[in-house]
ZAMARGU-4260 file (C-alpha; in steps of 0.2 Angstrom, whole numbers, plus 5000, padded with zeros to 4 digits):
<rodrens>
0) 5105/4673/4698 | 5118/4681/4686 | 5130/4669/4677 | 5149/4672/4681 | 5152/4678/4663
5) 5137/4690/4664 | 5143/4696/4681 | 5161/4700/4675 | 5154/4709/4659 | 5143/4720/4670
10) 5156/4723/4683 | 5168/4729/4669 | 5155/4741/4662 | 5151/4748/4679 | 5170/4752/4683
15) 5168/4765/4670 | 5155/4773/4681 | 5160/4783/4696 | 5149/4787/4712 | 5139/4779/4725
20) 5126/4773/4714 | 5138/4762/4704 | 5146/4756/4720 | 5129/4751/4727 | 5125/4742/4711
25) 5141/4733/4710 | 5139/4726/4727 | 5122/4719/4722 | 5129/4711/4707 | 5143/4703/4717
30) 5129/4696/4729 | 5132/4708/4743 | 5114/4711/4749 | 5119/4721/4765 | 5119/4736/4754
35) 5102/4733/4749 | 5096/4731/4767 | 5105/4747/4772 | 5096/4757/4757 | 5079/4751/4763
40) 5083/4757/4781 | 5089/4773/4775 | 5073/4776/4765 | 5063/4773/4781 | 5073/4785/4791
45) 5072/4798/4777 | 5053/4795/4777 | 5052/4797/4796 | 5064/4812/4795 | 5052/4820/4783
50) 5037/4816/4794 | 5046/4824/4809 | 5051/4840/4798 | 5033/4841/4793 | 5026/4839/4811
55) 5039/4852/4817 | 5035/4864/4804 | 5016/4862/4808 | 5020/4865/4826 | 5031/4880/4822
60) 5017/4887/4811 | 5004/4885/4825 | 5016/4893/4838 | 5019/4907/4826 | 5000/4909/4823
65) 4997/4909/4842 | 5011/4921/4845 | 5004/4933/4832 | 4986/4931/4839 | 4993/4935/4856
70) 5003/4950/4850 | 4987/4956/4841 | 4975/4955/4856 | 4988/4962/4869 | 4988/4981/4868
75) 5005/4989/4865 | 5015/4992/4881 | 5019/5011/4882 | 5036/5017/4886 | 5030/5022/4904
80) 5023/5004/4907 | 5039/4997/4901 | 5049/5008/4913 | 5037/5003/4927 | 5040/4985/4923
85) 5059/4987/4926 | 5057/4999/4941 | 5057/4994/4959 | 5060/4976/4966 | 5050/4960/4968
90) 5051/4948/4983 | 5037/4942/4994 | 5024/4948/4982 | 5031/4936/4969 | 5030/4922/4982
95) 5012/4925/4984 | 5009/4925/4965 | 5019/4909/4964 | 5006/4901/4976 | 5020/4896/4988
100) 5025/4910/5000 | 5035/4905/5016 | 5032/4912/5033 | 5049/4907/5039 | 5057/4916/5025
105) 5047/4932/5030 | 5053/4930/5048 | 5071/4927/5044 | 5073/4940/5031 | 5063/4955/5038
110) 5066/4961/5056 | 5060/4979/5060 | 5073/4988/5071 | 5078/5005/5077 | 5094/5011/5084
115) 5096/5019/5102 | 5099/5036/5093 | 5082/5034/5084 | 5073/5028/5100 | 5080/5043/5109
120) 5073/5055/5096 | 5056/5047/5098 | 5056/5049/5117 | 5064/5066/5117 | 5062/5077/5101
125) 5046/5069/5095 | 5038/5071/5113 | 5044/5089/5114 | 5036/5093/5097 | 5020/5085/5102
130) 5019/5096/5118 | 5021/5111/5107 | 5006/5106/5096 | 4988/5109/5102 | 4978/5100/5089
135) 4962/5110/5090 | 4972/5127/5089 | 4982/5120/5074 | 4966/5116/5065 | 4957/5132/5070
140) 4972/5143/5065 | 4976/5133/5050 | 4994/5133/5054 | 5007/5129/5067 | 5015/5142/5078
145) 5032/5149/5073 | 5039/5140/5088 | 5033/5123/5082 | 5040/5127/5064 | 5057/5132/5071
150) 5058/5117/5082 | 5054/5105/5067 | 5068/5114/5057 | 5081/5115/5071 | 5079/5096/5076
155) 5079/5091/5058 | 5062/5083/5057 | 5062/5087/5038 | 5079/5079/5036 | 5077/5062/5044
160) 5080/5052/5028 | 5094/5063/5022 | 5111/5054/5025 | 5122/5061/5039 | 5136/5066/5027
165) 5124/5079/5021 | 5119/5085/5038 | 5103/5074/5040 | 5099/5062/5053 | 5101/5046/5042
170) 5086/5037/5050 | 5079/5020/5045 | 5062/5018/5037 | 5056/5010/5053 | 5061/5025/5063
175) 5053/5037/5051 | 5037/5027/5052 | 5037/5027/5071 | 5040/5046/5071 | 5025/5049/5059
180) 5014/5037/5069 | 5017/5045/5086 | 5014/5063/5078 | 4997/5056/5072 | 4992/5052/5089
185) 4993/5070/5094 | 4991/5080/5078 | 4987/5073/5060 | 4993/5089/5052 | 5010/5087/5060
190) 5011/5069/5053 | 5007/5075/5035 | 5019/5090/5036 | 5034/5079/5042 | 5029/5065/5030
195) 5032/5074/5013 | 5050/5079/5015 | 5054/5061/5021 | 5046/5052/5007 | 5044/5059/4990
200) 5056/5073/4994 | 5064/5079/4983 | 5077/5076/4996 | 5078/5057/4992 | 5078/5060/4974
205) 5093/5072/4976 | 5102/5059/4986 | 5100/5046/4973 | 5100/5056/4956 | 5106/5073/4960
210) 5122/5080/4952 | 5137/5084/4964 | 5133/5103/4963 | 5114/5100/4967 | 5118/5089/4982
215) 5131/5101/4989 | 5119/5115/4988 | 5102/5108/4992 | 5104/5093/5004 | 5112/5103/5018
220) 5099/5116/5017 | 5085/5103/5016 | 5093/5094/5031 | 5093/5109/5042 | 5076/5116/5037
225) 5082/5131/5028 | 5073/5125/5013 | 5056/5116/5015 | 5053/5105/5000 | 5038/5100/4990
230) 5035/5090/4975 | 5024/5096/4961 | 5016/5082/4951 | 4997/5082/4950 | 4988/5094/4939
235) 4969/5098/4935 | 4968/5085/4922 | 4980/5072/4929 | 4975/5066/4946 | 4978/5047/4950
240) 4986/5047/4933 | 4998/5060/4938 | 5012/5054/4927 | 5002/5059/4911 | 5008/5077/4915
245) 4994/5084/4905 | 4996/5103/4905 | 5014/5102/4912 | 5025/5104/4896 | 5042/5110/4893
250) 5052/5112/4877 | 5071/5111/4876 | 5078/5128/4869 | 5092/5140/4871 | 5091/5156/4881
255) 5088/5171/4869 | 5102/5181/4875 | 5115/5170/4883 | 5113/5155/4872 | 5112/5143/4887
260) 5103/5127/4885 | 5088/5124/4895 | 5069/5122/4894 | 5054/5134/4893 | 5040/5127/4904
265) 5022/5130/4907 | 5013/5121/4921 | 4998/5121/4933 | 4999/5110/4948 | 4987/5108/4962
270) 4985/5098/4978 | 5004/5100/4982 | 5007/5098/5000 | 5019/5111/5008 | 5019/5122/4992
275) 5013/5137/5001 | 5028/5137/5012 | 5041/5128/5002 | 5057/5135/4997 | 5061/5123/4983
280) 5049/5112/4972 | 5053/5097/4962 | 5043/5099/4947 | 5037/5085/4936 | 5037/5091/4917
285) 5034/5082/4900 | 5049/5087/4891 | 5050/5088/4871 | 5065/5092/4860 | 5058/5096/4843
290) 5074/5103/4837 | 5085/5090/4843 | 5095/5101/4854 | 5099/5088/4867 | 5111/5080/4855
295) 5109/5063/4862 | 5112/5067/4880 | 5096/5064/4889 | 5079/5061/4880 | 5061/5067/4879
300) 5048/5062/4892 | 5045/5064/4911 | 5058/5076/4918 | 5060/5083/4935 | 5066/5101/4938
305) 5072/5110/4954 | 5065/5127/4956 | 5068/5138/4972 | 5054/5150/4978 | 5057/5167/4969
310) 5062/5159/4953 | 5056/5171/4939 | 5039/5166/4933 | 5036/5153/4947 | 5020/5156/4958
315) 5018/5147/4974 | 5008/5153/4989 | 4989/5151/4986 | 4981/5137/4997 | 4969/5123/4996
320) 4960/5118/5012 | 4958/5099/5012 | 4942/5096/5022 | 4946/5103/5040 | 4965/5100/5039
325) 4978/5113/5043 | 4993/5106/5034 | 5000/5117/5020 | 4993/5112/5003 | 4991/5123/4987
330) 4996/5127/4969 | 5012/5128/4959 | 5010/5137/4943 | 5020/5146/4929 | 5019/5151/4911
335) 5034/5151/4899 | 5046/5149/4914 | 5064/5148/4909 | 5073/5133/4917 | 5092/5131/4914
340) 5098/5113/4911 | 5108/5114/4928 | 5091/5115/4937 | 5086/5098/4929 | 5087/5085/4943
345) 5102/5075/4939 | 5107/5087/4925 | 5104/5085/4906 | 5108/5067/4906 | 5093/5064/4917
350) 5081/5072/4905 | 5067/5059/4902 | 5072/5049/4917 | 5059/5056/4929 | 5047/5041/4929
355) 5061/5030/4934 | 5065/5042/4949 | 5047/5044/4953 | 5042/5025/4953 | 5058/5020/4963
360) 5055/5032/4977 | 5036/5031/4977 | 5036/5015/4988 | 5041/5024/5003 | 5028/5038/5002
365) 5014/5025/4998 | 5019/5010/5008 | 5026/5019/5023 | 5021/5037/5026 | 5002/5035/5023
370) 5000/5019/5033 | 5009/5027/5047 | 4995/5039/5049 | 4983/5024/5051 | 4995/5016/5063
375) 4994/5032/5074 | 4975/5032/5072 | 4974/5013/5078 | 4984/5017/5093 | 4974/5032/5098
380) 4957/5023/5096 | 4963/5008/5106 | 4971/5018/5119 | 4958/5032/5121 | 4942/5025/5115
385) 4946/5008/5124 | 4948/5018/5140 | 4933/5029/5137 | 4921/5014/5135 | 4925/5009/5153
390) 4924/5027/5160 | 4908/5031/5151 | 4892/5023/5159 | 4874/5021/5152 | 4861/5013/5163
395) 4874/5012/5177 | 4884/5000/5167 | 4901/5004/5157 | 4897/5005/5139 | 4911/4992/5136
400) 4899/4979/5142 | 4887/4982/5128 | 4887/4970/5113 | 4887/4983/5100 | 4902/4992/5108
405) 4911/4976/5110 | 4909/4972/5092 | 4916/4989/5086 | 4930/4989/5098 | 4936/4971/5093
410) 4935/4976/5075 | 4945/4992/5078 | 4958/4982/5088 | 4960/4968/5075 | 4961/4981/5061
415) 4974/4990/5072 | 4985/4975/5074 | 4984/4971/5055 | 4989/4989/5051 | 5003/4989/5063
420) 5009/4972/5057 | 5009/4977/5039 | 5018/4992/5043 | 5032/4983/5052 | 5035/4971/5038
425) 5034/4985/5025 | 5047/4996/5034 | 5059/4981/5036 | 5057/4977/5017 | 5062/4995/5013
430) 5076/4995/5026 | 5082/4979/5017 | 5085/4991/5001 | 5070/4984/4992 | 5057/4995/4983
435) 5041/4984/4981 | 5029/4993/4970 | 5015/4980/4972 | 5016/4978/4991 | 5017/4997/4993
440) 5001/4999/4984 | 4993/4986/4994 | 4999/4995/5010 | 4993/5011/5004 | 4975/5006/4999
445) 4972/4993/5012 | 4980/5002/5028 | 4972/5019/5024 | 4955/5010/5022 | 4957/5001/5038
450) 4962/5017/5046 | 4946/5025/5041 | 4936/5010/5048 | 4946/5010/5064 | 4942/5029/5067
455) 4924/5026/5062 | 4922/5013/5075 | 4930/5024/5088 | 4918/5038/5083 | 4903/5027/5084
460) 4909/5022/5102 | 4913/5039/5108 | 4898/5046/5100 | 4894/5064/5106 | 4911/5067/5114
465) 4919/5063/5097 | 4909/5075/5087 | 4910/5091/5098 | 4926/5100/5093 | 4939/5107/5105
470) 4954/5102/5116 | 4945/5087/5123 | 4941/5079/5105 | 4956/5068/5100 | 4948/5059/5086
475) 4937/5072/5076 | 4952/5079/5066 | 4959/5062/5062 | 4941/5057/5056 | 4942/5071/5044
480) 4960/5068/5039 | 4959/5050/5034 | 4949/5053/5018 | 4963/5064/5012 | 4975/5049/5015
485) 4963/5038/5005 | 4963/5051/4991 | 4981/5056/4989 | 4996/5047/4979 | 4983/5037/4969
490) 4965/5036/4975 | 4961/5020/4983 | 4947/5016/4970 | 4960/5017/4956 | 4974/5008/4967
495) 4962/4994/4971 | 4953/4991/4955 | 4967/4994/4943 | 4985/4996/4949 | 4988/4982/4961
500) 4983/4967/4950 | 4987/4976/4934 | 5005/4979/4940 | 5006/4963/4950 | 5002/4951/4936
505) 5015/4959/4924 | 5028/4962/4938 | 5026/4948/4950 | 5020/4933/4941 | 5035/4921/4939
510) 5033/4920/4920 | 5023/4934/4913 | 5037/4948/4912 | 5047/4938/4899 | 5032/4933/4889
515) 5027/4951/4888 | 5044/4956/4883 | 5043/4943/4869 | 5027/4950/4862 | 5035/4968/4862
520) 5049/4963/4851 | 5050/4970/4833 | 5045/4959/4818 | 5063/4957/4813 | 5066/4947/4828
525) 5050/4936/4827 | 5059/4919/4826 | 5068/4923/4842 | 5052/4930/4850 | 5042/4915/4846
530) 5054/4904/4855 | 5053/4914/4870 | 5034/4916/4869 | 5032/4897/4868 | 5044/4893/4882
535) 5035/4905/4894 | 5018/4900/4888 | 5021/4882/4892 | 5028/4888/4909 | 5012/4898/4912
540) 5001/4883/4908 | 5012/4872/4919 | 5011/4884/4933 | 4992/4885/4931 | 4991/4866/4932
545) 5002/4865/4947 | 4992/4878/4956 | 4976/4869/4951 | 4980/4853/4959 | 4989/4861/4974
550) 4973/4872/4976 | 4962/4857/4976 | 4973/4847/4989 | 4976/4862/5000 | 4958/4867/4999
555) 4952/4850/5005 | 4965/4849/5018 | 4961/4866/5025 | 4943/4862/5026 | 4946/4847/5036
560) 4958/4856/5048 | 4945/4870/5050 | 4931/4858/5053 | 4941/4848/5067 | 4949/4863/5075
565) 4943/4868/5093 | 4937/4886/5095 | 4950/4888/5109 | 4965/4880/5099 | 4972/4897/5096
570) 4977/4898/5114 | 4992/4887/5110 | 5004/4899/5100 | 5012/4885/5090 | 4995/4878/5085
575) 4989/4896/5081 | 5004/4899/5069 | 5003/4881/5061 | 4985/4882/5057 | 4984/4900/5050
580) 5000/4897/5040 | 4991/4882/5032 | 4976/4892/5028 | 4986/4906/5020 | 4995/4893/5009
585) 4979/4887/5003 | 4973/4904/4999 | 4989/4908/4991 | 4987/4893/4979 | 4969/4899/4976
590) 4975/4916/4972 | 4989/4910/4960 | 4977/4899/4951 | 4965/4914/4948 | 4980/4925/4943
595) 4984/4911/4930 | 4966/4911/4923 | 4967/4930/4921 | 4977/4926/4905 | 4961/4920/4897
600) 4956/4938/4896 | 4971/4944/4886 | 4972/4963/4884 | 4954/4964/4891 | 4960/4962/4909
605) 4965/4981/4909 | 4946/4985/4908 | 4939/4971/4920 | 4941/4982/4935 | 4928/4973/4946
610) 4938/4957/4944 | 4955/4966/4948 | 4947/4974/4963 | 4942/4958/4970 | 4959/4950/4967
615) 4967/4965/4975 | 4956/4962/4991 | 4962/4944/4991 | 4980/4948/4988 | 4980/4962/5002
620) 4972/4950/5014 | 4985/4936/5011 | 5000/4948/5013 | 4993/4956/5028 | 4989/4939/5035
625) 5007/4934/5033 | 5012/4950/5041 | 5001/4947/5056 | 5008/4930/5059 | 5026/4938/5057
630) 5021/4951/5071 | 5014/4937/5082 | 5031/4927/5080 | 5041/4943/5085 | 5030/4949/5099
635) 5025/4932/5106 | 5023/4932/5125 | 5012/4947/5126 | 4997/4941/5136 | 4981/4941/5126
640) 4990/4942/5109 | 4984/4925/5104 | 4966/4930/5105 | 4969/4947/5095 | 4979/4938/5082
645) 4966/4924/5080 | 4952/4938/5078 | 4962/4947/5065 | 4967/4931/5055 | 4949/4924/5055
650) 4943/4941/5047 | 4958/4941/5034 | 4954/4923/5029 | 4936/4927/5027 | 4940/4943/5017
655) 4951/4933/5005 | 4939/4919/5003 | 4924/4930/4999 | 4934/4940/4987 | 4940/4924/4977
660) 4922/4917/4978 | 4915/4933/4971 | 4928/4933/4957 | 4923/4915/4953 | 4905/4919/4952
665) 4908/4934/4940 | 4923/4929/4930 | 4922/4940/4914 | 4927/4938/4896 | 4922/4926/4881
670) 4931/4911/4891 | 4923/4917/4907 | 4911/4902/4910 | 4926/4890/4907 | 4938/4900/4918
675) 4924/4902/4932 | 4921/4883/4932 | 4940/4879/4933 | 4942/4892/4947 | 4927/4884/4957
680) 4934/4867/4954 | 4951/4872/4960 | 4947/4884/4974 | 4931/4876/4980 | 4932/4858/4975
685) 4918/4853/4987 | 4907/4868/4985 | 4902/4877/5001 | 4911/4864/5011 | 4927/4871/5005
690) 4923/4889/5010 | 4925/4886/5029 | 4930/4903/5034 | 4918/4913/5045 | 4918/4929/5056
695) 4925/4927/5073 | 4913/4920/5086 | 4905/4931/5099 | 4915/4923/5113 | 4931/4928/5104
700) 4924/4946/5100 | 4920/4949/5118 | 4937/4942/5124 | 4946/4954/5112 | 4935/4969/5118
705) 4939/4965/5136 | 4957/4965/5133 | 4956/4982/5124 | 4945/4990/5137 | 4954/4984/5153
710) 4972/4986/5159 | 4981/4972/5149 | 4997/4969/5140 | 4988/4971/5124 | 4983/4989/5128
715) 5001/4992/5134 | 5007/4986/5116 | 4995/4998/5108 | 5001/5012/5119 | 5019/5010/5115
720) 5019/5023/5101 | 5007/5036/5107 | 5010/5053/5114 | 5007/5054/5133 | 5007/5072/5140
725) 5017/5077/5155 | 5010/5075/5173 | 4999/5090/5177 | 4995/5094/5159 | 4976/5093/5154
730) 4976/5081/5140 | 4960/5070/5136 | 4968/5054/5129 | 4982/5054/5143 | 4969/5057/5156
735) 4958/5043/5150 | 4972/5031/5150 | 4977/5036/5168 | 4959/5035/5173 | 4955/5017/5166
740) 4963/5007/5180 | 4955/5017/5194 | 4938/5016/5186 | 4940/4997/5183 | 4945/4994/5201
745) 4931/5005/5207 | 4918/4994/5197 | 4925/4978/5204 | 4923/4985/5222 | 4905/4991/5218
750) 4901/4973/5211 | 4909/4965/5227 | 4898/4977/5238 | 4882/4972/5229 | 4887/4953/5230
755) 4891/4954/5248 | 4877/4966/5252 | 4888/4977/5264 | 4894/4995/5265 | 4910/5001/5258
760) 4925/5004/5269 | 4933/5021/5270 | 4946/5016/5257 | 4933/5009/5245 | 4922/5025/5247
765) 4937/5036/5242 | 4941/5025/5227 | 4923/5025/5221 | 4922/5044/5224 | 4938/5047/5214
770) 4932/5036/5200 | 4915/5045/5199 | 4924/5062/5199 | 4935/5056/5185 | 4920/5050/5175
775) 4911/5066/5177 | 4926/5076/5171 | 4931/5065/5157 | 4914/5064/5149 | 4912/5083/5147
780) 4914/5091/5130 | 4921/5108/5126 | 4909/5123/5126 | 4914/5140/5118 | 4907/5157/5121
785) 4911/5162/5104 | 4913/5150/5089 | 4919/5163/5077 | 4929/5179/5077 | 4914/5189/5072
790) 4904/5182/5087 | 4918/5189/5099 | 4916/5207/5092 | 4908/5219/5105 | 4889/5221/5102
795) 4888/5206/5091 | 4870/5198/5090 | 4867/5182/5081 | 4856/5185/5066 | 4843/5173/5072
800) 4841/5183/5088 | 4840/5199/5079 | 4825/5192/5070 | 4817/5187/5086 | 4819/5204/5093
805) 4812/5212/5078 | 4796/5201/5079 | 4794/5204/5098 | 4795/5222/5095 | 4778/5222/5086
810) 4769/5212/5100 | 4760/5219/5115 | 4765/5205/5127 | 4783/5199/5126 | 4784/5185/5140
815) 4772/5171/5144 | 4768/5178/5162 | 4761/5194/5154 | 4750/5184/5142 | 4744/5174/5156
</rodrens>
């Protein structure tokens, strides 16, 4: 302790000192130790603060390193890819990627509808056009009659999507889809011809992006058919990668005499539908401006020009012949063609904006028009081939009773239901003013492939009657046309193995888009970019963990419900919906978990196309499963729809399960073994026990086949959208449909007679005789005296017969009886 005198002296000295240190020391001298305790506490806090700062600095340094690593492994996103990320809309596709889609949301949000005016057009104008079209003649002549062309123009078939204010019909997407599907049941070439002007236009592009002058000139002429449109995009070196525009270049320049601003373009386009007869072409060009003549108005890149037939230097006319099809398809070419800026779609300010236009309008062509052809094929096969399988007998038994026929018929029917259901939802989505790029790709790839399978089943069942060409063959031309649908607007192989998941992960994953944007920010914004990256990265990890545990719990629950479910439970509609929605929720969680694990691949994902193809299969099956349940909910009450829906859902669930399992067995990349293990634990926690989905039972397959090959409400549902020829007209599919109830009733009578061992009554005799006569007529195929124009010439002798005559001329005996 200090003495009082010493304390006073020291205090006096300290008064000459100023500042916190002196005050602190004075307090100690005077015996106030609270200041000393506070100092000790502040020291500890300062130490803890320094520790926190050090830890935060370490974390930030790690975050920065992870960010830079991710930025290094991820390939730079091109301008085109950036535009694609911002184009179109996302909705139900994002719900699937989240792992929690809602059937109820789908049902309440999307309802396909048509107006009385649209229904009248289907029943009258579309029906009349079908009567003007003989499918065999169209394919043989490789063109429609002038009467048919004029009718399509006069009745505005090429202007269905153009608003009424411009002279079009202003129809809904659902109406256009139904028109195209009905045309496909009579003539696939009519389907293709009407589809193009009502999808990628350029009518729709003009409505959205055209200048006032362009709209006023072109839209009325497109609506009334004065100008038939086409769109020139694909070139020899740019097929499914059409927007690369290789060999389609234009340079901004001034006209050498007038000084007008425009572009000089050289292009070589092929596979352009309607080009040989088009009056105007929307031309995709890669615009460059080396001399800066745009002056800040518009920019370089994908640009669309509008050129009319007759434009100086433009060549349109030569044809391709896609397989055996008759629809117009050909080339669009030109070298050093002068195009004024007023002919750029949307004017100069839309230079470089073509990719945005193209992507936002592509959903309708890919997701609506092409699937409509498959819908028409499905209706034709169920209606026509289903009837034929009862009409046609082998070994005195209708072939519909053979197991192989039943299997093919049931597959065609359930694939038909899936395609129709998917189309209904897609149409309603577009009519809801959405442009879902991922779902439209799923629809294009999945429905055109199912359409091909449907027609293949029909061809297998109809056999000889389906391969002999002529008026009686209602499937052969569809069989040769569907591979074209599979090829166009992005070949299915590319769409499945690259586009769907590549675009889906970046566009539809709930957290990926913002993370990608952060990785694309310049170094000057790194601090801000790291914050966004870390936030989104944590969300992705959390999303993956949530999906993992959700996948496990749903997987076990779904396995239990599948194991305890009766095979006839589907007959109760409420149970049908509840059970299959539960399975789709499980599969959605499985898919979402797998999508999260794809991030372990980084930039390598672009090159792992086998994995992306399998995930596209799973995504397609899940979306179409929800669409099928949506269809059942809307059409519930149709007798037999439960059995058909059950058959379709079992197949879709198995497709998704097998695709996910194959992905787990083959997960690529350096972290592939780890990702594979996590995926198997999450998706199939009990191994094979948690892969419960199997193909439909034989009993269910036979029941579905019976519904499709005998008069039923299910057949009536498929026949809603087909062309039925007027009474008295010879038309094979219509005649088969009309003969079906007569043949079925006659078979029942014959069975009764055998069982009762008695002779038929006069009425029964007449019925059986009528059925026999119909059978004999309907199993016939077309026969031609002359297969070619050359054969029809007077005096024509087939080359093989000429050779036979030459050889017999050197023989003594020319017939067997002379030799004998």
